[in-house]
C-alpha positions as CSV (number, residue, x, y, z in Angstrom):
1,M,76.9,71.5,98.7
2,L,78.5,74.0,96.3
3,T,80.1,73.0,93.1
4,L,83.2,74.8,92.0
5,I,83.9,75.2,88.5
6,R,87.5,75.6,87.8
7,T,88.8,77.9,85.1
8,P,92.2,77.9,83.3
9,L,93.2,80.9,85.5
10,D,92.7,78.6,88.6
11,K,95.9,76.5,87.6
12,N,98.0,79.5,88.4
13,L,96.5,80.3,91.7
14,N,97.0,78.8,95.2
15,T,93.4,77.8,95.8
16,H,92.4,75.0,98.0
17,D,89.7,72.3,97.6
18,A,86.3,73.6,98.7
19,Q,84.8,72.3,101.9
20,P,81.0,71.9,101.9
21,G,79.4,75.3,101.9
22,E,82.7,77.0,101.1
23,V,83.7,78.7,97.9
24,A,87.4,78.0,97.1
25,A,88.2,80.6,94.5
26,S,87.3,84.3,95.0
27,L,86.0,86.6,92.4
28,Y,88.8,88.9,93.3
29,L,92.6,88.3,92.9
30,T,95.4,89.9,95.0
31,R,98.1,91.9,93.2
32,K,100.3,88.9,93.8
33,Q,98.0,86.5,92.3
34,T,97.3,88.9,89.4
35,A,101.2,89.4,88.7
36,A,101.7,85.6,88.7
37,Y,98.9,85.0,86.3
38,L,100.1,87.8,83.9
39,N,103.8,86.9,84.4
40,V,104.7,90.4,85.4
41,S,106.1,91.9,88.6
42,E,103.8,93.2,91.4
43,K,105.9,96.4,91.1
44,W,104.8,96.6,87.5
45,L,101.2,96.3,88.4
46,A,101.4,98.8,91.2
47,Q,103.3,101.5,89.1
48,S,101.9,101.0,85.7
49,G,98.7,99.3,86.3
50,R,96.6,102.4,86.8
51,A,97.5,103.7,83.3
52,V,97.9,100.4,81.2
53,G,97.2,97.5,83.4
54,P,93.8,95.8,84.2
55,R,91.1,97.6,86.2
56,F,91.3,97.2,89.9
57,H,89.0,97.9,92.9
58,K,90.2,99.4,96.2
59,F,89.0,97.8,99.4
60,G,90.5,100.1,102.1
61,S,94.1,100.2,101.2
62,Q,94.2,97.0,99.3
63,C,93.8,96.6,95.5
64,R,91.9,93.7,94.2
65,Y,91.4,92.7,90.6
66,L,88.2,91.1,89.5
67,R,89.0,87.8,87.5
68,S,87.0,88.6,84.6
69,D,88.7,92.0,84.2
70,V,92.2,90.5,84.3
71,V,91.2,87.7,81.7
72,S,89.6,90.4,79.5
73,W,92.5,92.8,79.6
74,A,94.9,90.0,78.9
75,R,93.0,89.0,75.8
76,Q,93.1,92.5,74.6
77,Q,96.9,92.8,74.8
78,R,97.4,90.5,71.8
79,A,100.2,92.0,69.6
80,T,99.5,92.4,65.8
81,R,102.2,92.6,63.2
């Protein structure tokens, strides 16, 4: 039986409870999931993401964001006065 460790990011995602042998949370997030976590629009990620947003991977025509890249990018966006 697999044990799933939930992270703070999981609270903002529509994940389901894992069944035996199944991993509920993916390493990759969709654009919709990433936008919800960052509180930005999907359009912003699509248009500005390549230049200023978190890194992404292309699987065919789909963009996927590695969880650790999204969290790392968000931490780097801290504003300083």
